[in-house]
Structure formats: structure tokens, C-alpha cells
C-alpha positions in Angstrom: -0.1 0.0 0.0 1.2 3.5 -0.9 1.8 6.0 1.9 2.3 9.7 1.7 3.5 12.6 3.5 4.6 16.1 2.4 7.7 18.1 3.4 8.2 21.9 3.1 11.7 23.3 3.8 12.4 26.1 6.2 15.0 28.6 5.1 17.3 30.9 7.0 17.9 34.6 6.3 20.3 33.6 3.5 17.8 31.1 2.0 19.6 28.1 3.1 17.4 25.1 4.0 17.8 24.3 7.7 14.8 22.1 8.5 11.8 20.6 7.0 8.2 20.6 8.1 6.5 17.3 7.7 2.8 17.4 6.8 0.0 14.7 6.7 -1.1 13.6 3.3 -3.6 10.8 2.4 -2.6 10.8 -1.3 -0.6 12.6 -4.0 -2.5 15.9 -3.3 -1.6 19.5 -2.5 -3.5 19.5 0.7 -5.2 16.9 3.0 -8.5 16.8 4.8 -7.7 15.9 8.5 -10.5 14.4 10.5 -8.3 13.6 13.7 -5.2 15.8 14.1 -3.7 13.4 16.7 -4.1 10.4 14.4 -2.6 12.5 11.4 0.4 13.4 13.6 0.9 9.8 14.6 0.7 8.7 11.0 3.3 11.3 10.0 5.7 10.0 12.6 5.2 6.4 11.7 5.7 7.2 7.9 8.8 9.3 8.5 10.6 7.0 10.9 9.5 3.4 10.3 8.3 3.4 6.7 10.0 6.0 4.3 12.9 6.7 6.7 13.7 10.1 8.0 17.1 10.1 6.5 15.6 9.9 3.1 13.2 12.8 3.8 15.3 15.4 5.6 18.9 14.4 4.9 19.9 14.8 8.5 18.2 18.1 9.0 15.6 18.3 11.8 11.9 17.8 11.0 9.1 19.9 12.4 6.0 18.0 13.3 2.6 19.4 14.5 1.8 18.2 18.2 -1.7 18.2 19.5 -3.1 18.8 23.0 -3.8 15.0 23.4 -0.3 14.0 22.4 1.2 16.5 24.9 -0.9 15.7 27.9 -0.6 12.0 27.4 3.3 12.3 27.0 3.0 10.3 23.8 5.9 12.0 22.0 9.0 9.8 21.7 11.7 11.0 23.9 14.9 9.9 22.0 14.7 12.2 18.9 16.1 15.5 20.2 18.4 16.0 17.3 15.9 15.1 14.7 12.5 16.4 15.7 11.2 19.8 16.5 7.7 19.5 18.1 5.3 22.3 16.9 2.7 23.1 19.6 -0.5 23.7 17.6 -2.4 27.0 18.0 -5.5 25.3 19.2 -3.8 23.6 22.1 -5.5 24.4 25.4 -2.5 25.6 27.6 -3.0 24.1 31.0 -0.7 22.8 33.7 -0.3 19.4 32.0 0.7 21.0 28.7 3.2 23.4 30.3 4.8 20.6 32.4 5.2 18.4 29.2 6.8 21.2 27.2 9.2 21.8 30.1 9.9 18.1 30.1 10.7 18.2 26.4 13.0 21.2 26.7 14.8 19.6 29.7 15.4 16.5 27.5 17.0 18.7 24.9 14.1 19.3 22.5 13.7 22.6 20.6 10.0 23.5 20.7 8.2 25.7 18.3 4.8 27.5 18.8 2.8 27.2 15.6 0.5 29.9 14.1 1.2 32.0 17.2 -1.2 34.7 18.3 -0.5 36.2 21.6 -2.7 35.6 24.7 -1.8 35.6 28.3 -2.4 31.9 28.6 0.5 31.3 26.2 3.1 33.3 28.3 4.5 30.2 30.2 5.3 28.7 26.7 6.8 31.7 25.2 9.7 31.6 27.5 10.3 27.9 26.7 9.9 28.1 22.9 12.9 28.0 20.7 10.9 29.0 17.6 7.8 31.2 17.3 5.9 30.8 14.0 3.6 33.6 12.7 1.2 33.0 9.8 2.0 36.3 8.0 -0.7 35.6 5.4 -3.4 35.4 8.1 -2.1 38.3 10.3 -1.2 40.8 7.6 1.6 43.3 8.0 0.0 45.4 10.8 -1.1 42.1 12.6 2.6 40.9 12.5 3.8 44.2 13.8 1.2 44.0 16.6 2.3 40.4 17.5 6.0 41.4 17.5 5.3 44.3 19.9 3.4 42.1 22.2 6.2 39.5 22.2 8.8 42.2 23.0 6.7 43.4 25.9 6.9 39.8 27.4 10.6 40.5 28.1 11.5 36.7 28.3 11.4 35.8 24.6 14.3 33.6 23.5 12.6 32.0 20.5 13.6 32.7 17.0 11.0 34.2 14.7 9.7 32.0 11.7 7.5 33.6 9.1 5.3 31.1 7.4 3.1 31.4 4.3 5.6 34.0 2.7 4.1 34.3 -0.8 6.3 36.9 -2.5 10.0 38.1 -2.7 8.7 41.5 -1.4 7.2 39.8 1.6 10.4 37.9 2.3 12.5 41.2 2.2 9.8 42.8 4.5 9.7 40.3 7.2 13.5 39.9 7.0 13.7 43.5 7.7 11.3 43.2 10.6 13.7 40.7 12.3 12.4 37.2 11.3 15.2 34.5 11.4 13.5 31.8 9.3 11.1 31.7 6.4 8.6 29.2 5.0 6.1 29.6 2.1 5.3 29.2 -1.5 7.6 32.0 -2.6 10.6 29.9 -1.6 9.2 26.3 -1.9 5.8 24.6 -2.0 5.2 21.4 0.0 6.6 18.4 -1.9 4.7 15.1 -1.6 6.8 12.0 -0.9 5.6 8.5 -1.0 6.7 5.1 0.1 5.5 1.6 0.4 3.7 0.6 3.7 5.0 -2.5 5.5 1.9 -3.7 7.3 2.2 -5.5 10.5 -0.3 -7.8 12.1 -3.0 -6.0 14.1 -3.2 -8.8 16.7 0.6 -8.9 17.3 0.5 -5.1 17.8 -2.3 -5.5 20.2 -0.4 -8.2 22.2 2.7 -5.9 22.2 0.8 -2.9 23.5 -0.7 -5.0 26.3 2.6 -6.4 27.3 4.7 -3.1 27.2 2.0 -1.3 29.2 3.1 -3.3 32.2 5.6 -1.5 34.5 7.8 -4.6 34.8 7.3 -6.3 31.4 9.5 -9.2 30.5 12.0 -8.4 27.8 12.0 -12.1 26.6 8.2 -12.1 26.4 8.2 -8.8 24.4 10.9 -10.1 22.1 8.8 -13.3 21.5 5.7 -11.1 20.5 7.7 -9.0 18.2 9.3 -12.2 16.7 5.9 -13.3 15.6 5.9 -10.8 12.7 9.0 -10.0 10.6 7.4 -6.8 9.4 7.1 -5.5 12.9 10.7 -6.4 13.6 11.7 -4.5 10.5 9.6 -1.5 11.6 11.2 -1.3 15.1 14.7 -1.7 13.6 14.1 1.1 11.2 13.0 3.3 14.1 16.3 2.4 16.0 18.2 3.4 12.9 16.3 6.6 12.1 16.4 7.8 15.8 20.1 6.9 16.3 22.4 8.7 13.8 25.9 7.9 15.1 24.6 4.7 16.8 27.5 3.4 18.8 26.4 -0.2 18.6 24.8 -2.4 16.1 21.7 -4.6 16.4 22.4 -8.4 16.7 19.0 -9.5 17.8 15.5 -8.4 18.5 16.4 -8.2 22.1 19.0 -5.7 21.1 16.2 -3.5 19.5 14.1 -3.6 22.7 17.1 -2.6 24.8 18.2 0.3 22.5 14.7 1.7 22.4 14.1 1.2 26.1 10.7 0.6 27.9 9.6 4.1 27.5 10.2 4.5 23.8 9.1 1.0 22.9 5.7 1.7 24.4 5.3 4.9 22.5 6.4 3.4 19.2 4.2 0.4 19.6 1.3 2.8 20.1 2.2 4.8 17.1 2.6 1.8 14.9 -0.9 0.8 16.0 -2.2 3.8 14.1 -0.6 2.8 10.8 -2.2 0.4 8.3 -2.2 -3.2 9.5 -2.7 -6.5 7.9 -4.6 -8.9 10.0 -4.1 -12.0 7.7 -0.6 -13.5 7.6 0.3 -15.3 4.4 2.3 -18.5 4.0 5.5 -16.5 3.2 5.3 -14.8 6.5 4.7 -18.1 8.4 7.8 -19.6 6.4 10.0 -16.7 7.7 8.8 -17.4 11.4 9.4 -21.2 10.9 12.9 -20.5 9.5 13.8 -18.2 12.3 12.8 -20.7 15.0 14.6 -23.5 13.3 17.8 -21.4 13.1 17.5 -20.7 16.8 17.0 -24.3 17.7 20.1 -25.4 15.6 22.2 -22.6 17.3 21.2 -23.9 20.8 22.0 -27.5 19.7 25.4 -26.4 18.4 26.0 -24.4 21.6 26.5 -21.2 19.5 26.5 -17.9 21.6 23.6 -15.5 21.2 21.0 -17.8 19.6 18.7 -14.7 19.3 20.9 -13.5 16.4 20.3 -16.7 14.6 16.6 -16.3 15.0 16.7 -12.7 13.8 18.7 -13.8 10.7 16.0 -16.5 9.8 13.2 -13.9 10.5 14.7 -11.3 8.2 15.9 -13.6 5.5 12.7 -13.3 3.6 12.1 -9.6 3.9 13.0 -9.1 0.2 10.1 -11.2 -0.7 7.8 -9.8 1.9 8.6 -6.1 1.0 9.2 -6.6 -2.8 12.5 -4.8 -2.4 16.1 -6.1 -2.7 17.7 -7.4 0.5 20.7 -5.1 -0.1 18.5 -2.0 -0.2 16.6 -3.1 2.9 19.7 -3.7 5.0 21.2 -0.4 4.1 18.3 1.0 6.3 18.8 -1.2 9.2 21.6 -1.0 12.0 22.5 -4.7 11.8 25.8 -6.1 13.0 28.3 -7.0 10.3 27.9 -10.7 11.1 24.2 -10.6 10.6 24.5 -8.6 7.4 27.1 -11.1 6.0 24.8 -14.0 7.0 21.9 -12.6 5.1 23.6 -11.3 2.0 26.3 -14.0 1.5 25.5 -16.9 3.8 29.0 -16.6 5.3 30.1 -16.8 9.0 28.7 -18.9 11.8 25.2 -17.4 11.5 25.3 -17.7 7.7 26.3 -21.4 7.9 23.2 -22.3 10.2 20.9 -20.1 7.9 22.2 -21.8 4.8 21.7 -25.3 6.4 18.1 -24.4 7.2 17.5 -23.2 3.7 19.0 -26.4 2.4 16.7 -28.6 4.6 13.6 -26.6 3.4 14.6 -27.5 -0.2 15.5 -31.1 0.6 19.1 -30.5 -0.4 21.2 -32.9 1.8 24.8 -32.1 0.7 25.1 -28.8 2.6 24.0 -30.4 5.8 27.0 -32.8 6.1 29.0 -30.2 8.0 26.5 -29.7 10.7 27.4 -32.7 12.8 23.9 -33.9 13.2 21.7 -36.4 11.2 18.7 -35.6 9.0 16.4 -37.1 11.6 17.5 -34.7 14.3 17.0 -31.8 11.8 13.6 -33.2 11.1 12.8 -33.0 14.8 13.8 -29.3 14.9 11.8 -28.6 11.9 8.6 -30.1 13.5 9.2 -28.1 16.6 9.7 -25.0 14.6 6.6 -25.7 12.6 4.6 -26.0 15.8 5.9 -22.7 17.1 5.1 -21.0 13.8 1.5 -22.3 13.9 1.2 -20.7 17.3 2.4 -17.4 15.9 0.0 -17.7 12.9 -2.9 -18.2 15.4 -1.7 -15.3 17.4 -1.7 -13.0 14.3 -5.2 -14.1 13.5 -6.4 -13.6 17.0 -7.4 -17.2 17.3 
């Protein structure tokens, strides 16, 4: 399924692009009808971080995303994206104690917060002192209205936010608002929103539900959560993309699903699971998906039998080995967007290394090719037992995805 979002660059006083605003789109259209702003924001986040990939959208520059009252008061905004995300507090947010506290929390974590379509009122004074950017809709306000807002901001005395003029339509307007002291500019004069698209990677609705239930517990079991995620290779892929997008300069690589859980942390896993639940899901697993799950479990069983360290890495290799068929993309392209260890990557691309040897043996068994199995130090009957055990495990996973 095709997914869409739009991006519009933000320029500095020298017309250099310094950030991009990400906008909800439900098709290749110039504008979108939004029924639920909170759901729209969640969809933008999912599309940017786990589907298309933020690195392709913003080229490392920060992304501005609209944040609603509900997202703020629930604390649903992911807390590990400080260098990548600028939350824009929407103009219709009711500024109450919960909103003020959450904005303070975001600022304390290192986020730069923007106030969108700002129009002064006393209720917004606590946020004015916290904001790094204050956006004024110059088309709606007009020149006199803009000057009035600037005067009211100056009267506050504690403004540290940079001024951003949005909906700048002409070169003359750009020059005018630049002279009035604006630092950043956005609008059709410089660049219209550009619609970007990608291919949705649907995950099982029932697996996501199970994940949400488990991670909602204060003391959830990492192994249990890993087991739930392992039931759907597409969900594993989404979360690994999140880890990659949210971690430029990642100091370690992912060797297993457990690594992904640890790198995200309890807080972030809960939020990303919630956001993924907003994305398009597929409640009917196909046989290719079940084959990937079966292969993963068999790789893990063989690794345990051979007393190999980190059998979870072998499971992950089996689980991801059919991603090219599941996503209709080359494995090389997919792996470029995932923070996998070199050993896992070699296993998947070339079948080399200890993990690659086991994965290749499982593939050979599936195809009834016996010659490659001679180096495994076990007979075909033992492999058959592992296959039946893995098949039973895959059937349990299938039933879980179907909600049976």
C-alpha cells in the first residue's frame, strides 16, 4: 500500500534550507482533509521514522511535526529524537498545567520546541519563555497584525525563540519580514510542500495489540516482548528502522530483536508500539510470513543445539531472510536502512560466517538438499525434529496474528 507525507523546507535569512516541516497527506495531493489531528500526527511519525525513513526525507536536518493537545498531555511524543525532531505546539492547544509541564519536560530533554501559528494571549506566556521558535502566519495576520504580535512579544521580556514567518508568498514579503527581524522563512515564494511516497509495511493487528498489552506493564519481561515481536518479521523491521532513524551515530549495532528492545528502552518501545498501531495493518498473515517465522525458530534451535553464543541473532537472521520477498525490495536495499551487525549482514547477504552457515543449512533442509548439511554434525532425523518443533511454534504465531 502506498503511503504519503509532504515536506516543506524552512529557510534561514540567506535562503539556506535548515529544516523541513512534515505534513500529513492521504494521497498525492496538494493538501489533506484531516479528521483527527492526533491520528494524523501519529501517522506522519510512523511514515517518517519506520516506513519511508527520515534520513531520506530530511537528509539529516531536523523535522518539524505538529503536536496536538492530546499528544502533549498523554506524554506520547517519543523522547529519543532530540536532534531530529522539533515539536510544533499547535495553535488550538489548550494551555493548561499538564501542557506546560510536558513542554518543560521536552525542553529539559534537549528538544527545541516551536509554537505554531502564534497569536498572543496571556495563557501562552508560560510557553513563550520555553519556545525556541515562534511561527507567525504572516498571510493570516497581515503586515499590521505581524507588527502587533512582535510588539506584544517584545513586551513579554523573556522571549528567546527565533521568529519564523510562514506562508511567505512573494519576494517582497520575504524582504519585508526579513527587515522586521524574522530569522526563518517558509512559504510558496521559496518552496511549496513536496509530496513524498513510500511503500507501507503492514504488521499484524493482533501482534501489535499483544505488544501494546505487554509493554503497558511496569515490569514487562524483555523475553516475552521479544517473543511477541518475533511473531511478525514486518514488525521487527519497523522497529529496527526506528532504531536506525532515531540513532544517527549509533555506537552499537543490532544483533537480535532483544538488542532492538534494549536500545529503544521501555519508555520508547511503548510509544512506538502505540504509534505503529495507528498505521495500516494487515490482520491476515500469508504463507510466506509463516515460512519466515518457521525458518527463524529452526535457526535458533540449531544454534542452541550447536552451543553457539547469542542464539537470538540466529533467530533474527532467519526472520529477516525473507524480507526481500515480503517487502518486494532487494535485500541489499533493505539492509542499508537497518543497523545490523556485520555478522548478521554477511549471513543474510552472502550466507557466510557462523550465522550464515546455520541459515544456509536451514534453507538447504527446506529445499531437501542434503549435501550442505553434512558439515552440521547432526543427522537428518535430528534436523527433522527441529523442523517439526519450529513448525508447531510457527503455527502458534500464525494463530496469534489471526487472534485465534
